[in-house]
C-alpha positions in Angstrom: 29.8 2.9 10.5 27.8 6.1 9.8 25.9 6.0 6.5 26.9 8.6 3.9 24.2 11.3 3.6 23.1 13.1 0.5 19.9 14.5 1.9 18.7 15.3 5.4 16.3 13.0 7.1 15.3 11.9 10.6 15.6 8.2 11.6 12.7 6.7 13.6 12.6 3.4 15.5 9.1 2.4 14.3 6.4 3.2 11.7 4.1 4.7 14.4 6.6 7.4 15.3 7.3 8.0 11.6 3.6 8.4 10.7 2.9 10.9 13.5 5.9 13.0 12.4 4.8 12.8 8.7 1.3 14.1 9.6 2.7 16.9 11.7 4.8 18.0 8.7 2.2 17.7 5.9 -1.1 17.8 7.8 -3.6 19.3 5.1 -1.6 18.2 2.1 -3.1 15.4 -0.1 -1.8 12.0 0.7 -4.0 9.9 -1.5 -6.4 10.5 -4.3 -9.4 8.1 -4.5 -11.2 7.7 -7.8 -14.9 6.9 -7.9 -16.4 5.7 -11.2 -20.0 4.8 -12.2 -21.9 4.7 -15.5 -22.6 8.4 -15.4 -19.6 10.2 -14.0 -16.1 10.0 -12.5 -15.3 11.9 -9.3 -12.2 12.2 -7.1 -11.6 12.4 -3.3 -8.4 14.0 -1.9 -7.5 12.5 1.4 -5.2 14.7 3.5 -2.4 13.4 5.7 -4.4 14.4 8.7 -7.5 12.5 7.5 -5.4 9.5 6.7 -4.1 9.2 10.3 -7.5 9.9 11.7 -9.0 7.0 9.7 -6.1 4.7 10.6 -6.8 5.5 14.2 -10.5 5.0 13.8 -10.1 1.6 12.2 -7.4 0.6 14.7 -9.5 1.6 17.7 -12.3 -0.6 16.5 -9.9 -3.5 15.9 -8.8 -3.1 19.5 -12.4 -3.0 20.6 -13.0 -6.3 18.8 -10.1 -7.8 20.7 -7.6 -7.9 17.9 -4.6 -6.8 19.9 -1.7 -9.1 19.2 -3.7 -10.8 16.5 -2.5 -11.6 12.9 -4.5 -9.8 10.3 -4.2 -10.9 6.6 -5.0 -8.6 3.7 -6.0 -9.7 0.2 -6.8 -7.1 -2.4 -5.8 -4.7 -5.1 -3.8 -1.6 -4.4 -6.4 0.7 -2.9 -7.0 3.1 -0.1 -8.7 0.5 2.1 -5.6 -1.7 1.8 -3.4 1.2 3.0 -5.4 2.0 6.1 -5.8 -1.6 7.1 -2.0 -2.2 6.8 -1.2 1.0 8.7 -3.8 0.3 11.3 -2.1 -3.1 11.9 1.3 -1.5 12.2 0.3 1.4 14.4 -1.4 -1.0 16.8 1.2 -3.7 16.9 -0.9 -6.3 15.1 0.9 -8.6 12.7 0.1 -7.6 9.1 0.1 -10.4 6.6 -0.1 -9.1 3.0 -1.1 -11.8 0.6 -1.1 -12.0 -3.2 -4.6 -11.5 -4.5 -3.8 -13.6 -7.6 -3.1 -16.8 -5.7 -5.3 -19.8 -6.4 -7.6 -20.9 -3.6 -5.3 -23.8 -2.5 -2.2 -21.6 -2.2 -4.1 -18.7 -0.6 -5.5 -21.1 2.0 -2.1 -22.6 2.6 -0.7 -19.1 3.3 -3.5 -18.4 5.7 -3.0 -21.7 7.5 0.8 -21.4 7.7 0.8 -17.8 8.8 -1.8 -18.6 11.5 -3.9 -15.7 10.5 -6.7 -14.8 12.9 -8.5 -12.2 10.8 -8.9 -11.7 7.0 -9.6 -8.4 5.3 -10.4 -8.8 1.7 -11.3 -7.0 -1.5 -14.9 -7.7 -2.7 -13.5 -8.6 -6.2 -12.1 -11.8 -4.6 -15.1 -12.7 -2.6 -15.7 -15.9 -4.5 -12.2 -17.3 -3.5 -12.7 -16.1 0.1 -16.0 -17.8 0.4 -14.6 -21.0 -0.9 -11.9 -20.9 1.8 -14.5 -20.0 4.4 -16.6 -23.0 3.3 -13.6 -25.4 3.5 -13.0 -24.4 7.1 -9.3 -25.3 7.1 -8.1 -21.8 7.9 -8.7 -20.8 11.5 -10.1 -17.4 10.6 -12.1 -15.8 13.4 -13.6 -13.0 11.2 -13.8 -12.1 7.5 -13.9 -8.3 6.9 -14.7 -6.9 3.4 -13.2 -3.6 2.2 -16.6 -2.5 1.0 -20.2 -3.1 2.2 -21.1 -6.7 1.4 -24.0 -8.6 2.8 -23.0 -11.1 5.5 -19.7 -9.4 6.3 -18.3 -6.7 8.5 -16.8 -3.9 6.4 -14.0 -1.3 6.7 -16.3 1.7 6.3 -18.6 0.7 9.1 -15.7 -0.3 11.4 -14.1 3.1 10.8 -17.3 4.9 11.8 -17.7 2.7 14.9 -14.0 3.5 15.8 -14.7 7.2 15.3 -17.5 7.0 17.8 -15.3 5.1 20.3 -12.6 7.8 20.0 -15.2 10.6 20.6 -16.2 8.7 23.7 -12.6 8.9 24.9 -11.3 5.5 24.0 -7.5 6.0 23.7 -6.3 2.4 24.1 -5.2 2.0 20.5 -3.7 5.5 20.1 -1.7 5.1 23.3 -0.5 1.6 22.5 3.3 1.1 22.8 5.1 -0.5 19.8 7.8 -3.1 20.3 10.3 -2.0 17.6 11.9 -5.4 17.2 8.8 -7.6 17.4 7.5 -9.3 14.2 5.0 -6.9 12.7 4.8 -8.0 9.1 4.7 -11.6 7.9 4.9 -11.9 4.1 5.5 -14.7 1.6 8.0 -15.0 -1.2 7.0 -16.0 -4.7 8.1 -19.6 -4.2 9.6 -20.5 -7.6 10.6 -24.1 -6.7 8.1 -25.1 -4.0 5.7 -23.5 -1.6 6.2 -19.8 -0.9 8.5 -19.0 2.1 7.4 -16.8 5.0 9.6 -13.8 5.9 9.3 -11.9 9.2 9.9 -8.2 9.5 9.8 -5.8 12.4 8.8 -2.1 12.4 12.4 -1.1 12.9 13.2 -3.0 9.6 10.7 -0.9 7.7 11.5 2.4 9.4 15.2 1.9 8.7 14.5 1.2 5.0 12.4 4.4 4.8 15.2 6.4 6.3 17.8 5.0 3.9 15.6 5.9 0.9 15.2 9.4 2.3 18.9 9.9 2.4 19.5 9.1 -1.2 16.4 9.9 -3.2 15.5 13.3 -4.4 11.7 12.9 -4.1 9.8 16.0 -3.2 6.4 16.9 -1.7 5.2 18.3 -5.0 5.6 14.9 -6.7 2.7 12.6 -7.6 3.3 8.9 -7.3 1.3 6.1 -8.8 1.0 3.0 -6.7 1.5 0.4 -9.3 3.7 -2.2 -7.6 1.6 -4.7 -5.7 1.4 -3.8 -2.0 1.6 -7.5 -1.0 5.3 -7.3 -2.1 7.4 -5.6 0.5 8.9 -3.4 -2.1 5.4 -2.1 -2.9 4.2 -1.6 0.6 7.5 -0.1 1.9 7.6 2.4 -1.1 4.0 3.4 -0.1 5.3 4.5 3.3 8.4 6.0 1.7 6.2 8.3 -0.4 4.3 9.3 2.7 7.6 10.2 4.4 8.4 12.5 1.5 5.0 14.2 1.6 4.1 12.9 -1.9 0.6 12.5 -3.2 -0.2 8.9 -4.2 -2.8 7.8 -6.8 -4.0 4.4 -7.8 -3.9 3.0 -11.3 -6.9 1.6 -13.1 -4.9 -1.4 -14.4 -2.0 -2.1 -16.7 -4.1 -1.3 -19.8 -4.7 2.2 -18.5 -1.3 3.0 -17.1 -0.4 5.5 -19.8 -3.8 7.2 -19.5 -3.4 7.3 -15.7 0.1 8.8 -15.9 -1.3 11.7 -17.9 -4.6 11.9 -15.9 -2.8 12.5 -12.6 0.3 14.2 -13.9 2.4 11.5 -12.3 6.1 12.5 -11.7 7.3 9.4 -9.6 7.0 5.9 -10.8 8.5 2.9 -8.8 8.8 -0.3 -10.8 10.9 -3.3 -11.5 12.6 -4.0 -14.9 10.0 -6.4 -16.3 7.2 -3.9 -15.5 9.1 -1.0 -17.1 9.9 -3.1 -20.2 6.2 -4.1 -20.5 5.1 -0.5 -20.4 7.8 0.5 -22.8 6.7 -2.1 -25.3 3.1 -1.0 -25.1 4.1 2.6 -25.7 6.2 1.5 -28.7 3.2 -0.4 -30.1 1.0 2.6 -29.7 3.6 4.8 -31.5 3.8 2.3 -34.3 0.1 2.1 -34.6 -0.1 5.9 -35.1 2.8 5.8 -37.7 5.0 7.9 -35.5 8.0 5.6 -35.2 10.5 7.7 -37.2 9.4 10.9 -35.5 9.9 9.4 -32.0 13.2 7.9 -33.1 14.5 11.4 -34.1 13.1 12.9 -30.8 15.0 10.2 -28.8 18.3 11.0 -30.5 17.8 14.7 -29.8 16.9 14.0 -26.2 20.0 11.8 -25.7 22.2 14.5 -27.2 20.8 17.1 -24.8 21.4 14.8 -21.9 25.0 14.4 -22.9 25.3 18.2 -23.1 23.6 18.3 -19.7 20.6 20.4 -20.8 
């Protein structure tokens, strides 16, 4: 049965085909904004769609050079650019990507690594202490630990990208020319596990590409929009929506944390926000608290009534 269409979209069989089509469409447009903060100043880097694919291919090429073809690569970290290119490098190279909850206690995180049979672990430096505890225990059969930033004693994403770039310049096309098995398991994720241990779920690239296509048919999201990546990428909703935003040509930014979400919405002029009810309710309560603190509760209440009236009148 053919799906009802509201908007036009092209369906792809895998994420690799989708990504190359996306970059062809949006090439120099900004895909991600990276924020750098230090004690003295704040700066921003705009990463174009073309540069995104280049860096994914650089990292993936180095992964292949290290012998990671057909390996299982786990990712532990906050929503950040390094998480994105690691996940995409896994998908575009056919490696199994295993997104893990950064908030897990050491025992549960170790259990997920063992049960998923992860070979490689890419981690955020913020969680180095937990990773080193797992490494010390030696129960997880991890062949290599890779940090998202430069940390003494570990390979890091920045250096691996540079090495991959050099390999590409030398003519190494093994990764770029890799053929994707559309129906093979390419993502292994874990449910929240409310009653016992979290359950593993297997997804193929065709699953993800199909979900992206379905979203494109019904959502009026535009390339001029700015999305804030607030939903955790280790949830399939979060990581799939990240790819959905790329498919629409949207610019994605990263939040500084729940405390700063209102500030970030204004800072980046965010126009698209993907969330779950609990998250939206939490943000709404914080906004209400801020309004009450400033003594503007009655003013906002009147504005809400006027707004609701205008909506009914379709203004």
